[in-house]
DRENGU-599637 format. One record per residue (C-alpha): residue in three letters; x, y, z. Coordinates in steps of 0.5 Angstrom, whole numbers, always signed. Example, Ala and Ser with C-alpha at 12.3 -4.5 7.8 and 13.67 -1.06 7.14 Angstrom:
# residues 2
{tivex ALA {+25 -9 +16}}
{tivex SER {+27 -2 +14}}
END
This chain:
# residues 409
{tivex MET {+0 +0 +0}}
{tivex GLU {+6 +5 +2}}
{tivex ILE {+9 +3 -5}}
{tivex LEU {+2 +5 -9}}
{tivex GLY {+1 +11 -5}}
{tivex SER {+8 +14 -7}}
{tivex LEU {+7 +12 -14}}
{tivex THR {+0 +15 -14}}
{tivex SER {+3 +22 -11}}
{tivex THR {+9 +22 -16}}
{tivex VAL {+4 +21 -22}}
{tivex VAL {-1 +27 -19}}
{tivex GLU {+5 +31 -18}}
{tivex LEU {+8 +30 -25}}
{tivex LEU {+1 +31 -28}}
{tivex ILE {-3 +36 -24}}
{tivex VAL {+3 +41 -23}}
{tivex PRO {+4 +42 -30}}
{tivex ILE {-3 +43 -31}}
{tivex ARG {-4 +48 -25}}
{tivex ARG {+2 +52 -28}}
{tivex SER {-1 +52 -35}}
{tivex VAL {-8 +54 -33}}
{tivex SER {-5 +59 -28}}
{tivex ARG {-1 +62 -34}}
{tivex VAL {-8 +63 -38}}
{tivex PHE {-12 +66 -32}}
{tivex ASN {-6 +70 -29}}
{tivex CYS {-4 +73 -36}}
{tivex SER {-6 +80 -34}}
{tivex ARG {-3 +80 -27}}
{tivex ASN {+4 +77 -31}}
{tivex VAL {+4 +83 -36}}
{tivex GLN {+3 +88 -30}}
{tivex SER {+9 +84 -26}}
{tivex LEU {+13 +85 -32}}
{tivex ARG {+12 +93 -33}}
{tivex THR {+13 +93 -25}}
{tivex HIS {+20 +90 -26}}
{tivex LEU {+22 +94 -32}}
{tivex ASP {+20 +100 -28}}
{tivex GLU {+25 +98 -23}}
{tivex LEU {+30 +96 -29}}
{tivex SER {+29 +103 -32}}
{tivex GLY {+31 +106 -25}}
{tivex THR {+37 +102 -24}}
{tivex GLU {+39 +104 -31}}
{tivex LYS {+38 +111 -30}}
{tivex ARG {+43 +111 -23}}
{tivex VAL {+48 +107 -27}}
{tivex LEU {+48 +112 -33}}
{tivex HIS {+48 +118 -28}}
{tivex SER {+55 +115 -25}}
{tivex VAL {+57 +114 -32}}
{tivex GLU {+56 +121 -34}}
{tivex GLU {+60 +123 -27}}
{tivex ALA {+66 +119 -29}}
{tivex ARG {+66 +122 -36}}
{tivex ASN {+66 +129 -33}}
{tivex ARG {+72 +126 -28}}
{tivex ILE {+76 +124 -34}}
{tivex GLU {+75 +117 -32}}
{tivex ASP {+74 +111 -37}}
{tivex ILE {+68 +106 -36}}
{tivex GLU {+69 +99 -34}}
{tivex ASP {+67 +94 -40}}
{tivex ASP {+62 +90 -36}}
{tivex VAL {+58 +97 -35}}
{tivex GLY {+58 +98 -42}}
{tivex LYS {+55 +91 -43}}
{tivex TRP {+50 +91 -38}}
{tivex LEU {+47 +98 -41}}
{tivex ALA {+47 +94 -48}}
{tivex SER {+43 +88 -45}}
{tivex VAL {+38 +93 -42}}
{tivex ASN {+37 +96 -49}}
{tivex VAL {+36 +89 -51}}
{tivex ILE {+31 +86 -46}}
{tivex THR {+27 +93 -46}}
{tivex ASP {+26 +92 -54}}
{tivex LYS {+24 +85 -53}}
{tivex ALA {+19 +87 -48}}
{tivex SER {+16 +92 -52}}
{tivex ARG {+16 +87 -58}}
{tivex VAL {+12 +82 -54}}
{tivex PHE {+7 +88 -51}}
{tivex GLU {+5 +89 -58}}
{tivex ASP {+2 +82 -58}}
{tivex GLU {-2 +84 -52}}
{tivex ASP {-9 +86 -56}}
{tivex LYS {-8 +79 -60}}
{tivex ALA {-8 +75 -53}}
{tivex LYS {-14 +78 -51}}
{tivex LYS {-18 +77 -57}}
{tivex ARG {-24 +72 -55}}
{tivex CYS {-27 +66 -59}}
{tivex PHE {-33 +63 -60}}
{tivex MET {-37 +69 -61}}
{tivex GLY {-33 +73 -56}}
{tivex LEU {-36 +68 -50}}
{tivex PHE {-29 +65 -48}}
{tivex PRO {-22 +67 -48}}
{tivex ASN {-17 +64 -53}}
{tivex VAL {-13 +59 -49}}
{tivex THR {-8 +58 -54}}
{tivex ARG {-6 +65 -55}}
{tivex ARG {-6 +67 -48}}
{tivex TYR {-2 +61 -46}}
{tivex LYS {+4 +63 -51}}
{tivex PHE {+3 +70 -49}}
{tivex SER {+3 +69 -42}}
{tivex THR {+9 +64 -42}}
{tivex LYS {+13 +69 -46}}
{tivex ILE {+12 +75 -41}}
{tivex GLU {+14 +70 -35}}
{tivex SER {+20 +69 -39}}
{tivex ILE {+22 +76 -40}}
{tivex ALA {+20 +78 -33}}
{tivex GLU {+25 +73 -30}}
{tivex GLU {+31 +76 -35}}
{tivex VAL {+29 +83 -33}}
{tivex VAL {+30 +81 -25}}
{tivex LYS {+37 +78 -27}}
{tivex ILE {+39 +84 -31}}
{tivex ASN {+37 +89 -25}}
{tivex HIS {+41 +85 -20}}
{tivex ARG {+47 +85 -24}}
{tivex GLY {+46 +93 -25}}
{tivex ARG {+49 +94 -18}}
{tivex PHE {+56 +96 -19}}
{tivex ASP {+61 +98 -14}}
{tivex ARG {+64 +103 -19}}
{tivex VAL {+63 +104 -26}}
{tivex SER {+70 +107 -28}}
{tivex TYR {+77 +107 -27}}
{tivex LEU {+83 +112 -28}}
{tivex PRO {+86 +111 -35}}
{tivex ALA {+93 +108 -35}}
{tivex ARG {+98 +114 -35}}
{tivex ARG {+104 +113 -39}}
{tivex GLY {+108 +119 -37}}
{tivex ILE {+116 +119 -38}}
{tivex GLY {+121 +117 -33}}
{tivex ASP {+119 +110 -33}}
{tivex ARG {+125 +108 -38}}
{tivex SER {+132 +109 -36}}
{tivex LEU {+136 +114 -40}}
{tivex LYS {+141 +108 -43}}
{tivex ASP {+146 +113 -46}}
{tivex TYR {+146 +118 -40}}
{tivex GLU {+153 +121 -38}}
{tivex ALA {+153 +122 -31}}
{tivex PHE {+158 +128 -31}}
{tivex GLU {+161 +129 -24}}
{tivex SER {+160 +137 -26}}
{tivex ARG {+153 +136 -26}}
{tivex ARG {+151 +132 -20}}
{tivex PRO {+150 +138 -16}}
{tivex VAL {+145 +141 -20}}
{tivex LEU {+141 +135 -21}}
{tivex ASP {+141 +134 -13}}
{tivex GLU {+139 +141 -12}}
{tivex ILE {+133 +140 -17}}
{tivex LEU {+131 +134 -14}}
{tivex GLU {+131 +138 -7}}
{tivex ALA {+127 +144 -10}}
{tivex LEU {+122 +139 -12}}
{tivex LYS {+121 +136 -6}}
{tivex ASP {+120 +143 -2}}
{tivex ASP {+113 +144 -1}}
{tivex ASP {+113 +151 -1}}
{tivex VAL {+116 +151 -9}}
{tivex ASP {+112 +150 -14}}
{tivex LEU {+116 +152 -20}}
{tivex VAL {+123 +150 -22}}
{tivex GLY {+127 +152 -28}}
{tivex VAL {+133 +150 -31}}
{tivex TYR {+137 +155 -36}}
{tivex GLY {+143 +154 -41}}
{tivex MET {+146 +155 -48}}
{tivex ALA {+143 +151 -53}}
{tivex GLY {+146 +144 -54}}
{tivex VAL {+148 +144 -46}}
{tivex GLY {+144 +138 -44}}
{tivex LYS {+138 +141 -41}}
{tivex THR {+133 +137 -44}}
{tivex THR {+137 +130 -42}}
{tivex LEU {+138 +133 -35}}
{tivex VAL {+130 +134 -34}}
{tivex LYS {+129 +127 -37}}
{tivex LYS {+134 +124 -32}}
{tivex VAL {+130 +128 -26}}
{tivex ALA {+124 +125 -29}}
{tivex GLU {+127 +118 -28}}
{tivex GLN {+129 +119 -21}}
{tivex VAL {+123 +122 -18}}
{tivex LYS {+119 +116 -21}}
{tivex ALA {+124 +111 -18}}
{tivex GLY {+124 +115 -11}}
{tivex ARG {+116 +116 -11}}
{tivex ILE {+117 +123 -10}}
{tivex PHE {+111 +124 -16}}
{tivex ASP {+106 +119 -18}}
{tivex VAL {+106 +121 -25}}
{tivex VAL {+111 +125 -30}}
{tivex VAL {+109 +128 -36}}
{tivex GLN {+113 +133 -41}}
{tivex ALA {+111 +137 -47}}
{tivex VAL {+116 +141 -52}}
{tivex VAL {+114 +149 -52}}
{tivex SER {+119 +151 -57}}
{tivex GLN {+120 +158 -60}}
{tivex THR {+113 +158 -63}}
{tivex PRO {+108 +155 -58}}
{tivex ASN {+102 +151 -61}}
{tivex LEU {+97 +150 -55}}
{tivex ARG {+94 +144 -58}}
{tivex LYS {+100 +141 -59}}
{tivex ILE {+103 +142 -52}}
{tivex GLN {+96 +140 -49}}
{tivex GLY {+96 +134 -53}}
{tivex GLU {+103 +132 -51}}
{tivex ILE {+101 +132 -43}}
{tivex ALA {+94 +129 -45}}
{tivex ASP {+98 +123 -48}}
{tivex GLY {+102 +122 -42}}
{tivex LEU {+96 +122 -38}}
{tivex GLY {+93 +117 -42}}
{tivex LEU {+87 +122 -43}}
{tivex LYS {+83 +123 -50}}
{tivex LEU {+82 +131 -51}}
{tivex ASP {+75 +131 -55}}
{tivex ALA {+73 +138 -53}}
{tivex GLU {+73 +142 -60}}
{tivex THR {+76 +149 -57}}
{tivex ASP {+83 +150 -53}}
{tivex SER {+79 +153 -47}}
{tivex GLY {+75 +146 -47}}
{tivex ARG {+81 +142 -47}}
{tivex ALA {+84 +146 -42}}
{tivex ASP {+78 +145 -37}}
{tivex PHE {+79 +137 -38}}
{tivex LEU {+86 +137 -37}}
{tivex TYR {+86 +142 -31}}
{tivex GLU {+81 +137 -28}}
{tivex ARG {+85 +131 -30}}
{tivex LEU {+91 +134 -27}}
{tivex LYS {+88 +135 -20}}
{tivex ARG {+86 +128 -20}}
{tivex GLU {+93 +126 -19}}
{tivex THR {+96 +126 -12}}
{tivex LYS {+103 +128 -14}}
{tivex VAL {+104 +130 -21}}
{tivex LEU {+110 +133 -25}}
{tivex VAL {+109 +137 -31}}
{tivex ILE {+116 +138 -35}}
{tivex LEU {+115 +144 -40}}
{tivex ASP {+121 +144 -45}}
{tivex ASP {+124 +150 -49}}
{tivex ILE {+120 +156 -46}}
{tivex TRP {+122 +162 -50}}
{tivex GLU {+117 +167 -47}}
{tivex ARG {+112 +167 -42}}
{tivex LEU {+107 +161 -42}}
{tivex GLU {+100 +162 -39}}
{tivex LEU {+99 +156 -35}}
{tivex ASP {+92 +157 -35}}
{tivex ASP {+91 +157 -42}}
{tivex VAL {+94 +150 -43}}
{tivex GLY {+90 +147 -37}}
{tivex ILE {+96 +146 -32}}
{tivex PRO {+94 +148 -24}}
{tivex SER {+99 +152 -21}}
{tivex GLY {+100 +155 -14}}
{tivex SER {+94 +156 -10}}
{tivex ASP {+90 +152 -15}}
{tivex TYR {+93 +146 -13}}
{tivex ARG {+99 +144 -9}}
{tivex GLY {+100 +137 -12}}
{tivex CYS {+102 +139 -19}}
{tivex LYS {+109 +142 -20}}
{tivex ILE {+112 +145 -26}}
{tivex LEU {+119 +144 -28}}
{tivex MET {+121 +148 -34}}
{tivex THR {+127 +149 -39}}
{tivex SER {+130 +155 -42}}
{tivex ARG {+136 +158 -46}}
{tivex ASP {+134 +165 -42}}
{tivex ARG {+134 +166 -35}}
{tivex ASN {+130 +172 -35}}
{tivex VAL {+124 +168 -38}}
{tivex LEU {+124 +163 -32}}
{tivex SER {+125 +168 -27}}
{tivex ARG {+121 +174 -29}}
{tivex GLY {+117 +171 -35}}
{tivex MET {+114 +165 -31}}
{tivex VAL {+116 +168 -24}}
{tivex THR {+120 +161 -22}}
{tivex GLU {+122 +160 -15}}
{tivex LYS {+128 +156 -16}}
{tivex VAL {+132 +157 -22}}
{tivex PHE {+139 +153 -24}}
{tivex TRP {+144 +154 -29}}
{tivex LEU {+147 +148 -33}}
{tivex GLN {+154 +150 -35}}
{tivex VAL {+158 +147 -41}}
{tivex LEU {+162 +141 -39}}
{tivex PRO {+169 +143 -36}}
{tivex GLU {+175 +141 -41}}
{tivex ASN {+177 +135 -38}}
{tivex GLU {+169 +132 -38}}
{tivex ALA {+169 +135 -45}}
{tivex TRP {+175 +131 -48}}
{tivex ASN {+173 +125 -44}}
{tivex LEU {+166 +125 -48}}
{tivex PHE {+169 +126 -54}}
{tivex LYS {+174 +121 -54}}
{tivex LYS {+169 +116 -52}}
{tivex THR {+165 +118 -58}}
{tivex ALA {+170 +118 -63}}
{tivex GLY {+174 +112 -61}}
{tivex ASP {+181 +110 -62}}
{tivex VAL {+182 +114 -68}}
{tivex VAL {+184 +120 -63}}
{tivex LYS {+189 +116 -61}}
{tivex TYR {+193 +116 -68}}
{tivex PRO {+199 +121 -67}}
{tivex ASP {+197 +125 -74}}
{tivex LEU {+190 +126 -71}}
{tivex GLN {+191 +127 -64}}
{tivex LEU {+193 +134 -64}}
{tivex VAL {+187 +136 -69}}
{tivex ALA {+182 +132 -65}}
{tivex VAL {+184 +136 -59}}
{tivex GLU {+183 +142 -62}}
{tivex VAL {+176 +140 -65}}
{tivex ALA {+174 +138 -58}}
{tivex LYS {+175 +145 -56}}
{tivex ARG {+172 +148 -61}}
{tivex CYS {+165 +144 -59}}
{tivex ALA {+165 +149 -53}}
{tivex GLY {+163 +144 -48}}
{tivex LEU {+156 +143 -51}}
{tivex PRO {+155 +135 -50}}
{tivex ILE {+150 +135 -56}}
{tivex LEU {+155 +138 -61}}
{tivex ILE {+161 +134 -58}}
{tivex VAL {+157 +128 -59}}
{tivex THR {+155 +130 -66}}
{tivex VAL {+162 +132 -69}}
{tivex ALA {+165 +126 -66}}
{tivex ARG {+160 +121 -69}}
{tivex ALA {+161 +124 -76}}
{tivex LEU {+168 +124 -76}}
{tivex LYS {+169 +117 -72}}
{tivex ASP {+171 +114 -79}}
{tivex GLY {+174 +120 -82}}
{tivex ASP {+181 +121 -85}}
{tivex LEU {+186 +127 -83}}
{tivex SER {+183 +131 -89}}
{tivex GLU {+176 +131 -86}}
{tivex TRP {+178 +132 -79}}
{tivex LYS {+182 +139 -81}}
{tivex ASP {+176 +141 -86}}
{tivex ALA {+172 +140 -80}}
{tivex LEU {+176 +144 -75}}
{tivex GLY {+177 +149 -81}}
{tivex ARG {+169 +150 -81}}
{tivex LEU {+169 +151 -73}}
{tivex LYS {+174 +156 -73}}
{tivex ARG {+170 +161 -77}}
{tivex PHE {+166 +162 -71}}
{tivex ASP {+171 +165 -65}}
{tivex LYS {+167 +163 -59}}
{tivex ASP {+172 +168 -55}}
{tivex GLU {+169 +174 -59}}
{tivex MET {+162 +173 -59}}
{tivex ASP {+156 +172 -55}}
{tivex SER {+156 +165 -52}}
{tivex GLN {+149 +163 -54}}
{tivex VAL {+150 +166 -61}}
{tivex TYR {+156 +161 -62}}
{tivex SER {+152 +155 -59}}
{tivex ASP {+147 +157 -64}}
{tivex LEU {+152 +158 -70}}
{tivex ALA {+156 +152 -68}}
{tivex LEU {+150 +147 -68}}
{tivex GLU {+148 +150 -75}}
{tivex LEU {+155 +148 -77}}
{tivex SER {+155 +141 -75}}
{tivex TYR {+148 +140 -77}}
{tivex ASP {+149 +143 -84}}
{tivex SER {+156 +142 -86}}
{tivex LEU {+159 +136 -83}}
{tivex LYS {+156 +129 -86}}
{tivex GLY {+149 +131 -88}}
{tivex GLU {+145 +125 -86}}
{tivex GLU {+149 +122 -81}}
{tivex ILE {+149 +129 -77}}
{tivex ARG {+142 +129 -77}}
{tivex PHE {+141 +122 -74}}
{tivex ALA {+146 +124 -69}}
{tivex ILE {+142 +130 -67}}
{tivex GLN {+136 +127 -67}}
{tivex HIS {+138 +121 -63}}
{tivex THR {+143 +124 -58}}
{tivex CYS {+141 +123 -51}}
{tivex LEU {+147 +126 -47}}
{tivex GLY {+147 +131 -41}}
END
């Protein structure tokens, strides 16, 4: 009897329960429709909250998480799906047998679809509870790669150390380095960038070249690239606003502005400074001390001088190689090295160009360098003319390559 009772119970469960569910779907069709609409309203509310968070994140110049984008797409899909099913509601309500009875088949199919969609909506709504919807984009910056060819000249160590100390000073926001063209200012500040990153003095370091003819959009773009930021604004002021807000989100950021010739309005670029934001410091290079101290009102200014004769000659020998040891060339080589005026870029450029040259080429180069007497003209003018000579007159493409790839301070 127990076995028979158990068997009967199983048969009832297998037959009656599905029938009850099917009948329920037919007679609860309207209730299921209303339930789905309620769930869709709840999903719509969740979607609005997520979209608000997304908009706030974009205003903070943050990137949106991939799963958030996928979730928003799934909301659109299920909403469209529900809308298409609702279009069949009138058909499901039509009655048969002269309007005496409901159309059971249509109601059953319609109600089944409604229940299925409602279950999906509930699941999607649950997945929309994000802890956060965005993240800060990866920052590339500079200072992450060592300067492989950097020459640690003993004469420059004090300047490097003083710059680092100035950047650590909470009361100093603007630091400047000035010196002749080709003296190695750019390489020195790149070394600074490397060390402040390694020492965790700054979280990120970005750099832009200003030049004699500043291009505001280019300067903004170079800084934005270092931050991993895409500037979508059409106007310079709009781009400046985006950049300003993004830089303020960094706890400690160093902005390097290389080769400044005249006063640059930091606000126009989008760089916070001074009382605006103490977490951002600016390191600048220029040929002219007055541009830094008066034009940019820089608090700490450091002079990068030419190399002393012994360091200049050691650099020249290292670059030119064994050729300078030949007795017939050595005296000419020494004179050529002196004519490079202690400028690392000029020393390396000339030494590389003459490395495989014969005596006549060395003498010809010396003759060209002698056209300009560095003792009788302004040092900056001599630097410019000598660099121009090395670029145009020594060995064409070889000189161009050397200048573009010299990385010596």
